[in-house]
Each structure stands twice: as C-alpha cells, then as structure tokens.
DRENLOGU-229662 format. One record per residue (C-alpha): residue number from 1; residue in three letters; x, y, z. Coordinates in steps of 0.2 Angstrom, whole numbers. Example, Ala and Ser with C-alpha at 12.3 -4.5 7.8 and 13.67 -1.06 7.14 Angstrom:
BEGIN
{1,"ALA",{62,-22,39}},
{2,"SER",{68,-5,36}},
This chain:
BEGIN
{1,"MET",{-101,107,27}},
{2,"GLN",{-81,105,22}},
{3,"GLU",{-71,101,37}},
{4,"SER",{-59,115,42}},
{5,"ILE",{-42,108,46}},
{6,"PRO",{-30,120,58}},
{7,"ARG",{-14,122,50}},
{8,"ILE",{2,126,60}},
{9,"THR",{17,131,51}},
{10,"GLY",{33,143,58}},
{11,"THR",{45,157,52}},
{12,"LEU",{58,147,48}},
{13,"ARG",{50,134,38}},
{14,"ALA",{40,148,27}},
{15,"HIS",{47,140,11}},
{16,"THR",{41,122,13}},
{17,"ILE",{36,115,-3}},
{18,"GLU",{17,109,-2}},
{19,"MET",{8,98,-13}},
{20,"PRO",{-7,105,-24}},
{21,"GLU",{-23,103,-14}},
{22,"VAL",{-32,92,-27}},
{23,"ILE",{-21,78,-23}},
{24,"ARG",{-32,74,-8}},
{25,"GLU",{-46,71,-20}},
{26,"ALA",{-35,53,-24}},
{27,"SER",{-41,38,-14}},
{28,"GLY",{-24,35,-9}},
{29,"ILE",{-13,18,-6}},
{30,"ILE",{-11,10,11}},
{31,"VAL",{7,3,10}},
{32,"LEU",{14,-5,27}},
{33,"GLY",{1,4,36}},
{34,"ARG",{4,22,30}},
{35,"LYS",{-9,31,18}},
{36,"ILE",{-1,37,4}},
{37,"ARG",{-8,50,-8}},
{38,"SER",{7,61,-14}},
{39,"LEU",{24,56,-19}},
{40,"ILE",{37,69,-21}},
{41,"PHE",{49,64,-36}},
{42,"SER",{66,70,-29}},
{43,"THR",{83,64,-23}},
{44,"ASP",{86,80,-15}},
{45,"ILE",{86,79,4}},
{46,"ALA",{83,98,7}},
{47,"ILE",{68,97,-3}},
{48,"ILE",{63,80,5}},
{49,"ARG",{66,86,21}},
{50,"ASN",{53,101,18}},
{51,"CYS",{40,96,9}},
{52,"ASP",{21,89,14}},
{53,"ALA",{22,75,2}},
{54,"ASP",{18,58,12}},
{55,"ALA",{32,48,2}},
{56,"VAL",{47,50,-10}},
{57,"LEU",{50,43,-26}},
{58,"ALA",{69,42,-26}},
{59,"VAL",{73,37,-44}},
{60,"TYR",{89,46,-54}},
{61,"PRO",{96,43,-69}},
{62,"PHE",{112,34,-64}},
{63,"THR",{116,16,-58}},
{64,"PRO",{107,15,-41}},
{65,"GLN",{120,15,-27}},
{66,"GLN",{116,9,-8}},
{67,"VAL",{127,23,-2}},
{68,"ILE",{114,35,-12}},
{69,"SER",{97,26,-5}},
{70,"GLU",{104,26,13}},
{71,"ALA",{108,45,14}},
{72,"ILE",{89,48,7}},
{73,"ILE",{82,36,20}},
{74,"ASN",{91,41,34}},
{75,"ALA",{87,59,31}},
{76,"SER",{69,57,27}},
{77,"SER",{55,58,39}},
{78,"ILE",{43,51,28}},
{79,"PRO",{43,33,18}},
{80,"VAL",{55,31,3}},
{81,"PHE",{52,20,-13}},
{82,"VAL",{69,17,-20}},
{83,"GLY",{75,14,-38}},
{84,"VAL",{83,-1,-40}},
{85,"GLY",{87,-2,-60}},
{86,"GLY",{80,-10,-75}},
{87,"GLY",{89,-3,-89}},
{88,"THR",{107,-2,-88}},
{89,"THR",{107,-9,-69}},
{90,"LYS",{99,-27,-70}},
{91,"GLY",{100,-45,-65}},
{92,"LEU",{109,-49,-48}},
{93,"ARG",{115,-31,-45}},
{94,"SER",{96,-25,-45}},
{95,"VAL",{91,-40,-32}},
{96,"TYR",{105,-35,-20}},
{97,"MET",{100,-16,-22}},
{98,"ALA",{82,-21,-19}},
{99,"GLN",{88,-32,-3}},
{100,"ASP",{99,-17,4}},
{101,"ALA",{85,-6,2}},
{102,"GLU",{74,-14,12}},
{103,"ALA",{85,-18,25}},
{104,"GLN",{91,1,25}},
{105,"GLY",{72,4,29}},
{106,"ALA",{64,8,11}},
{107,"PHE",{45,6,11}},
{108,"GLY",{47,-1,-9}},
{109,"VAL",{59,-4,-21}},
{110,"VAL",{56,4,-40}},
{111,"VAL",{59,-6,-58}},
{112,"ASN",{60,3,-74}},
{113,"ASN",{51,-3,-89}},
{114,"PRO",{66,-13,-96}},
{115,"MET",{67,-25,-83}},
{116,"SER",{61,-42,-87}},
{117,"ASN",{48,-52,-78}},
{118,"SER",{62,-64,-72}},
{119,"ASN",{71,-51,-64}},
{120,"ILE",{56,-44,-54}},
{121,"ARG",{53,-62,-50}},
{122,"PHE",{70,-63,-43}},
{123,"ILE",{68,-49,-35}},
{124,"LYS",{52,-52,-26}},
{125,"ARG",{58,-70,-19}},
{126,"VAL",{70,-59,-9}},
{127,"ILE",{61,-45,-2}},
{128,"ASP",{45,-42,7}},
{129,"ILE",{42,-23,4}},
{130,"PRO",{33,-20,-13}},
{131,"VAL",{39,-19,-29}},
{132,"VAL",{34,-4,-39}},
{133,"SER",{35,-5,-58}},
{134,"THR",{36,8,-71}},
{135,"VAL",{26,6,-86}},
{136,"ILE",{24,16,-101}},
{137,"ASP",{8,8,-111}},
{138,"SER",{-6,-5,-105}},
{139,"THR",{2,-20,-114}},
{140,"GLY",{9,-34,-102}},
{141,"ILE",{0,-27,-86}},
{142,"GLN",{-5,-46,-81}},
{143,"GLU",{14,-52,-82}},
{144,"ARG",{21,-39,-73}},
{145,"LEU",{7,-43,-58}},
{146,"ASP",{11,-62,-60}},
{147,"ALA",{31,-59,-58}},
{148,"GLY",{27,-51,-42}},
{149,"VAL",{22,-31,-45}},
{150,"THR",{13,-23,-32}},
{151,"ILE",{11,-7,-37}},
{152,"LEU",{11,1,-56}},
{153,"ASN",{19,17,-59}},
{154,"VAL",{11,26,-73}},
{155,"ALA",{18,43,-83}},
{156,"ALA",{1,48,-92}},
{157,"ALA",{-18,49,-88}},
{158,"ASP",{-22,40,-103}},
{159,"VAL",{-12,25,-100}},
{160,"VAL",{-20,25,-83}},
{161,"ARG",{-37,24,-91}},
{162,"GLU",{-32,9,-102}},
{163,"ILE",{-25,1,-88}},
{164,"ARG",{-42,3,-77}},
{165,"LYS",{-51,-4,-90}},
{166,"ASP",{-44,-22,-88}},
{167,"PHE",{-37,-20,-70}},
{168,"PRO",{-49,-11,-59}},
{169,"LYS",{-42,-14,-43}},
{170,"VAL",{-22,-13,-46}},
{171,"PRO",{-14,1,-35}},
{172,"ILE",{-8,15,-46}},
{173,"ILE",{3,29,-44}},
{174,"ALA",{4,42,-59}},
{175,"SER",{13,58,-64}},
{176,"GLY",{-1,73,-63}},
{177,"GLY",{8,85,-73}},
{178,"LYS",{9,104,-66}},
{179,"THR",{-8,109,-65}},
{180,"ASP",{-25,105,-54}},
{181,"GLU",{-33,102,-70}},
{182,"SER",{-20,89,-75}},
{183,"ILE",{-20,82,-59}},
{184,"ARG",{-37,79,-57}},
{185,"ARG",{-37,71,-73}},
{186,"THR",{-25,59,-69}},
{187,"ILE",{-35,55,-53}},
{188,"GLU",{-52,54,-62}},
{189,"ALA",{-43,41,-73}},
{190,"GLY",{-41,31,-60}},
{191,"ALA",{-24,36,-51}},
{192,"ASN",{-22,30,-33}},
{193,"ALA",{-8,42,-27}},
{194,"ILE",{1,56,-39}},
{195,"VAL",{20,58,-42}},
{196,"TYR",{24,78,-40}},
{197,"THR",{38,83,-47}},
{198,"PRO",{44,100,-35}},
{199,"ILE",{52,115,-40}},
{200,"SER",{71,115,-39}},
{201,"SER",{82,121,-24}},
{202,"SER",{91,133,-36}},
{203,"ALA",{74,141,-41}},
{204,"ILE",{68,143,-23}},
{205,"PHE",{85,151,-20}},
{206,"SER",{84,163,-34}},
{207,"SER",{67,168,-29}},
{208,"MET",{74,172,-10}},
{209,"MET",{89,181,-18}},
{210,"ASP",{77,194,-27}},
{211,"GLU",{67,197,-11}},
{212,"TYR",{85,200,-2}},
{213,"ARG",{90,214,-17}},
{214,"THR",{73,221,-16}},
{215,"GLU",{74,222,2}},
{216,"LYS",{92,227,4}},
{217,"ASN",{92,227,22}},
{218,"ARG",{103,218,34}},
{219,"ASN",{98,210,51}},
{220,"PRO",{100,221,66}},
{221,"GLU",{117,218,73}},
{222,"PHE",{120,211,91}},
{223,"THR",{129,221,103}},
{224,"PHE",{128,211,118}},
{225,"LYS",{135,224,129}},
{226,"THR",{126,216,146}},
{227,"LEU",{117,200,143}},
{228,"ASP",{106,205,156}},
{229,"SER",{99,219,148}},
{230,"LYS",{101,213,132}},
{231,"LYS",{90,196,133}},
{232,"ASP",{79,199,120}},
{233,"GLU",{93,201,107}},
{234,"LEU",{100,185,114}},
{235,"VAL",{84,176,110}},
{236,"ASP",{83,184,91}},
{237,"LEU",{100,177,89}},
{238,"ILE",{97,160,93}},
{239,"GLY",{82,160,83}},
C-alpha cells in the first residue's frame, strides 16, 4: 500500500518549483546529517527560495567570489554546495575559496574536472566539509578519491554506469535530464542523488504575464472610508 503524504501549500507560493517525483526513487546521500536526493542547479536566489529541492548546487561560469557564495548561502534555507574553481581558478585561490565557503556555512565545495589532484589534496587539508568533484568519464576515479574527493558529480547516465562497475559504494550525484524516463535511467545506473536544472525566472514570469493578459482584470480597489466597517478590505490588503 502506497503511503499518502499530506501536502500543505499557500496561495502566495503557488509558483514554487517542485522537483520531479521520480527523484524520490533515488537512495539519497546523507551529508552532515541531512539526506539529499535532489539538488537544484541554480544561483538564482529567488529560485532557490521557492523550490522543494533538498540542496543547491551553486556552480557558475565565472571565477568564484566570496560575496556570491555568501549571498547564496545566507539566502538559502537548504544546504548549499559551492563551486570553488578547477579550470581558470585554481591553486591557492581555490583553497582560500573553499576555506571561506566552509566558514560561510556551505555543506560542500565543488571542483571542476580540470583541477589537479594535488590541488584537491591541498583543499581537503584545510576544510572538513565534503569535496565534490565533477568528472566527465570513468578514468582517474581512484586518484580523485585518494586525493580527498568525497562525492562524484557526473553528467551522464552512461558514465554513472561505468563508474559503478568499479566503485559500487562511492556517492554519486548526476544530471538526470528533463524527463522522468531519463531521470529514472540515471538512478537505475547508480546515481544516489539527482541534479535538476529548473525553468528560468524569466520563463516563469512570462507565463504569469500571459495569464494576466488573458484575465485583463485588476485587483479590487481599496476605499478605507471607515476601517471599522472595512476590516475585510484591510485583511485582503495585507494579504
């Protein structure tokens, strides 16, 4: 018998971004006491504050900056994994970024595929939170783990399956695509958690504007002639 889970929401949060239900089939990874099955791939604070993901994967195509990671971590109500470089950004700068991210409250740091194992080893010596390494294929995995990598971030189900042949217990997060079928294939290949890329804020806002244009109505005006007799109006105004 399938358990029925009560769902509680509100009118003002009707546009919350929900993770696909199929992600619940993943085993999850317990990181610092928190079970994580879904990670939202975003640095948009509005998206992060209005989703039901278990965690945030905050990686962006610019050099990592403390002010960005701090803003995301402070605004987020869920654990954040912060990118600290690996390509253009490397060496001591990545080490300092990782150290600062831990101090800011990050649950883990993410390094890109080009980062050297010696650089990862240096990062791991100064932080106690997990190091997540993005990998593009199944080669060099043992060297990554030996350097101090805790979790692998993988982009494709086929690569997940290849890694699982030799590393049945290593924690893996992976991009699952947009459809339930592709997400389920990624989970079946061996991913413990799924990275989900949400719809953009502009696309959500565009959809809302289409609704507004269709309705062509405004909210009722407030008169406030006498507040005692217009209590319902005041309640409506403050929402």
